[in-house]
N, C-alpha and C positions, 0 to 999 in steps of 0.2 A: 749181121742182126744186127738190129739196129735196140734202143731200150724197151720202143714199146712193142713189137716185136718180140721182144724174150718175156714180158710180162703178159702176153697173151698164152705165149706158148708153159709158162709155170703155170699158170694159173689155166691151161683146161690139163695140168698135169694133179693139179690136187684135189680138180674136179674130176676127174679119171679115178681119180685114189677115194675119196668120198664120198663116190653111186655104189663103185666096184665093196668096198667095204658098213656099207646101210651106212652115212658115218653122215651128222647136221652137214647139210653149207651157211657152215655160221658168217655173215657182215664176218664178226671180228678175225678171224680166218684169214679173211680179205683182204680186209687191211691191214694189218699185219704186211700179208705180204705185198703189197702193194708200194706198202713202208721201205720193205726190207730192197728192194727193187730202186729204191729211188735211191737208193745212198747207190755214191762213189767209191765203196775199200767200205774197208774194218770199221763196224760201232761195236756197241756195247747196248746191252740190253736199255739203260737209261737214256739211250740223245737212238732208241727207236722208240722207250715212252714215251717223250720229250715233241718227238714227233709227231706220234697220234695221237695227243692232243692240243700240237700245233693244227692238225686240223681236225682241232671240234672232237676225239672216236674217244673216247674212257676207255680202255683195258685198266686187267686188275692184273698187278704181277702171278702169279700162277699164271695167269688163262696167256701170254705174255712164256714163259716158261715152259707151257704144256705147247704150245704151238710156235713153238721155236724147236725144240725136243718133240714131232711129227718135220716140220720140215729136211734137218737134219735125217731126219729114216727115209723120207721122200728123196734125200740129196738135191733137195731147190737153193741147201743151208752148209756152209758149212763154218763153225766154233777152232775156235785159234783159242789155243791158252798159250800167246804170251805170259815175260815176267810178270806175278804179280797181277797181269791183268785176264781177262778172258770174255775175247772180240771175237764177232761175227762175221758174216758176210755170203752176200745171194751169188753164188754157184755155178749157175747152169750158164754154159755151152766158154768157164773159165777152168777146164777144168786146169793145168800147170798154176803154178805159183812159186812165188819165189823172197823170200820175206829175209829184211836186216833187219837184224833187233841189237836196241846196245842194252849193252847186259845193268851198263850207268843207271840212264835216265828212262827204256825202256819204251823207244820210238823207235817205231816200225817202219819200214820203207817197202815199198815191194816194187822188186827190179826186174830187170828184165836182163836177161846172158844166152844167145840162142843155145850162145858152148852149154851151156850146166844143160838144157831142155833135147837137144841133138841128144847129148852120152846122154842122157834116161831113157827119151825115147829109139837108142839105139841096144840101150837095156833088153837083153834076152829073162823072160822066171821063166823054173820050171814050177811045173802046175800053175802060172797063176794068169789073169789076162789083167793088165795095168791101163786101169781107166784114165788116170792124170796121178798128178804129186803136191806136195806140197813139200815144202825146200824148206830150211828156220837156220840162217844163218846166221854165230850171235860174235858176235863183238862192240868196239868201242865206236863213237861216231865219230863227226873230227869237229861237233862244237865237244862233245863229254872230252872230249884228248886236247884241245884248244886250251880248255878249264882244265883239263890234268895238270898242265904241262908247266901252266903259271906257275909261280911261286907263291907261295903264301904270304900275304901282306903280313901275321902279328910274327911270323920274322922277321921281316924289315925292319917294322913299328920297334919291337928291341936294339936291334943292332943301333937302330939311329939315336934311342934314350941311351945304350951304351958307351957308342958314342960322344954323346953331348959328358958322359961325366967324365970323361980320360983327361 
Protein backbone atom coordinates (compact mmCIF):
# COMPACT_ATOMS: atom_id res chain seq x y z
CA UNK A 1 0.00 0.00 0.00
CA UNK A 2 1.43 3.41 -0.95
CA UNK A 3 1.85 6.20 1.57
CA UNK A 4 -0.97 8.21 -0.07
CA UNK A 5 -3.28 5.19 0.08
CA UNK A 6 -2.43 4.71 3.77
CA UNK A 7 -3.09 8.41 4.49
CA UNK A 8 -6.46 8.14 2.72
CA UNK A 9 -7.38 4.99 4.69
CA UNK A 10 -6.44 6.44 8.12
CA UNK A 11 -8.31 9.64 7.27
CA UNK A 12 -11.38 7.48 6.54
CA UNK A 13 -11.01 5.73 9.91
CA UNK A 14 -10.82 9.12 11.66
CA UNK A 15 -13.83 10.45 9.67
CA UNK A 16 -15.92 7.42 10.61
CA UNK A 17 -15.03 7.71 14.30
CA UNK A 18 -15.72 11.46 14.48
CA UNK A 19 -19.10 11.19 12.72
CA UNK A 20 -20.18 8.13 14.70
CA UNK A 21 -19.28 9.75 18.03
CA UNK A 22 -20.58 13.22 17.06
CA UNK A 23 -17.19 14.92 17.40
CA UNK A 24 -16.13 17.92 15.35
CA UNK A 25 -13.95 17.41 12.28
CA UNK A 26 -11.32 20.00 13.15
CA UNK A 27 -8.53 21.00 10.76
CA UNK A 28 -6.04 20.40 13.61
CA UNK A 29 -6.89 16.70 13.83
CA UNK A 30 -6.42 16.19 10.10
CA UNK A 31 -3.21 18.24 9.97
CA UNK A 32 -1.75 16.22 12.84
CA UNK A 33 -2.82 12.93 11.23
CA UNK A 34 -1.19 13.92 7.93
CA UNK A 35 2.01 14.96 9.74
CA UNK A 36 2.12 11.67 11.69
CA UNK A 37 1.98 9.67 8.48
CA UNK A 38 4.62 11.90 6.87
CA UNK A 39 7.27 10.59 9.28
CA UNK A 40 9.29 7.59 8.23
CA UNK A 41 9.57 5.88 11.61
CA UNK A 42 9.59 7.11 15.20
CA UNK A 43 9.11 10.73 16.27
CA UNK A 44 8.68 12.78 19.42
CA UNK A 45 5.87 15.24 20.10
CA UNK A 46 8.45 18.03 19.77
CA UNK A 47 9.40 16.80 16.28
CA UNK A 48 5.72 16.57 15.36
CA UNK A 49 5.13 20.13 16.58
CA UNK A 50 8.11 21.42 14.58
CA UNK A 51 6.86 19.68 11.43
CA UNK A 52 3.44 21.28 11.85
CA UNK A 53 5.05 24.70 12.43
CA UNK A 54 7.15 24.28 9.27
CA UNK A 55 3.85 23.77 7.44
CA UNK A 56 2.56 27.02 9.01
CA UNK A 57 0.11 25.11 11.18
CA UNK A 58 0.44 25.96 14.86
CA UNK A 59 -1.24 23.78 17.47
CA UNK A 60 -0.99 23.91 21.23
CA UNK A 61 0.85 21.25 23.18
CA UNK A 62 -2.47 20.24 24.79
CA UNK A 63 -4.04 19.73 21.35
CA UNK A 64 -1.07 17.56 20.33
CA UNK A 65 -1.36 15.41 23.48
CA UNK A 66 -5.14 15.03 23.24
CA UNK A 67 -5.08 14.26 19.52
CA UNK A 68 -2.30 11.70 19.92
CA UNK A 69 -4.28 10.08 22.74
CA UNK A 70 -7.26 9.78 20.38
CA UNK A 71 -5.07 8.34 17.60
CA UNK A 72 -3.67 5.75 20.02
CA UNK A 73 -7.22 4.73 21.01
CA UNK A 74 -8.11 4.41 17.31
CA UNK A 75 -4.96 2.31 16.80
CA UNK A 76 -3.64 4.74 14.21
CA UNK A 77 -0.57 5.54 16.33
CA UNK A 78 1.50 3.50 18.74
CA UNK A 79 3.43 5.01 21.67
CA UNK A 80 6.86 3.58 22.47
CA UNK A 81 8.47 4.20 25.83
CA UNK A 82 12.16 3.76 25.22
CA UNK A 83 14.84 4.44 27.81
CA UNK A 84 14.22 7.98 29.03
CA UNK A 85 12.11 9.00 26.04
CA UNK A 86 8.64 8.61 24.59
CA UNK A 87 8.30 8.26 20.84
CA UNK A 88 5.33 7.72 18.57
CA UNK A 89 4.82 6.01 15.24
CA UNK A 90 2.02 5.73 12.71
CA UNK A 91 1.07 2.07 12.86
CA UNK A 92 -1.60 1.41 10.24
CA UNK A 93 -0.54 -1.66 8.19
CA UNK A 94 2.66 -1.82 10.24
CA UNK A 95 1.70 -4.43 12.82
CA UNK A 96 4.97 -6.20 13.68
CA UNK A 97 7.90 -4.27 15.12
CA UNK A 98 11.25 -5.41 16.44
CA UNK A 99 13.36 -2.69 18.05
CA UNK A 100 16.98 -2.78 19.22
CA UNK A 101 17.38 -0.29 22.06
CA UNK A 102 20.86 0.71 23.24
CA UNK A 103 20.90 0.99 27.03
CA UNK A 104 23.93 3.32 26.91
CA UNK A 105 23.08 6.00 24.31
CA UNK A 106 19.35 5.30 23.89
CA UNK A 107 19.50 4.82 20.11
CA UNK A 108 16.65 2.80 18.64
CA UNK A 109 16.83 0.80 15.43
CA UNK A 110 13.98 -1.11 13.87
CA UNK A 111 15.16 -4.48 12.58
CA UNK A 112 13.73 -7.17 10.34
CA UNK A 113 13.86 -10.78 11.49
CA UNK A 114 11.72 -13.26 9.58
CA UNK A 115 12.66 -15.94 12.14
CA UNK A 116 11.26 -13.96 15.08
CA UNK A 117 8.16 -12.89 13.13
CA UNK A 118 7.40 -16.46 12.10
CA UNK A 119 8.00 -17.81 15.63
CA UNK A 120 5.59 -15.28 17.14
CA UNK A 121 3.07 -15.75 14.31
CA UNK A 122 3.08 -19.51 14.90
CA UNK A 123 2.49 -19.08 18.63
CA UNK A 124 -1.12 -19.73 19.68
CA UNK A 125 -2.55 -17.91 22.66
CA UNK A 126 -5.36 -19.20 24.85
CA UNK A 127 -8.49 -17.04 24.57
CA UNK A 128 -6.59 -14.20 22.91
CA UNK A 129 -6.51 -12.94 19.33
CA UNK A 130 -3.25 -11.22 18.47
CA UNK A 131 -3.21 -8.40 15.90
CA UNK A 132 0.52 -7.79 15.84
CA UNK A 133 3.42 -7.29 18.18
CA UNK A 134 6.20 -4.98 19.28
CA UNK A 135 9.39 -6.53 20.62
CA UNK A 136 12.09 -4.53 22.40
CA UNK A 137 15.57 -6.03 22.53
CA UNK A 138 17.84 -4.17 24.95
CA UNK A 139 21.61 -4.20 24.71
CA UNK A 140 24.64 -2.10 23.75
CA UNK A 141 25.05 -0.83 20.18
CA UNK A 142 28.31 -1.29 18.25
CA UNK A 143 29.23 2.39 18.58
CA UNK A 144 28.91 2.30 22.36
CA UNK A 145 30.72 -1.06 22.54
CA UNK A 146 33.72 0.50 20.74
CA UNK A 147 33.61 3.56 22.99
CA UNK A 148 33.38 1.45 26.14
CA UNK A 149 36.19 -0.92 25.13
CA UNK A 150 38.74 1.87 24.51
CA UNK A 151 41.26 2.48 27.29
CA UNK A 152 40.73 5.70 29.19
CA UNK A 153 43.13 8.52 28.28
CA UNK A 154 43.33 9.79 31.85
CA UNK A 155 45.10 6.61 33.00
CA UNK A 156 47.59 6.66 30.12
CA UNK A 157 48.38 10.35 30.81
CA UNK A 158 48.98 9.50 34.47
CA UNK A 159 51.27 6.60 33.47
CA UNK A 160 53.29 8.87 31.15
CA UNK A 161 53.82 11.40 33.94
CA UNK A 162 54.98 8.66 36.32
CA UNK A 163 57.47 7.33 33.74
CA UNK A 164 58.95 10.82 33.20
CA UNK A 165 59.57 11.27 36.94
CA UNK A 166 61.47 7.95 37.22
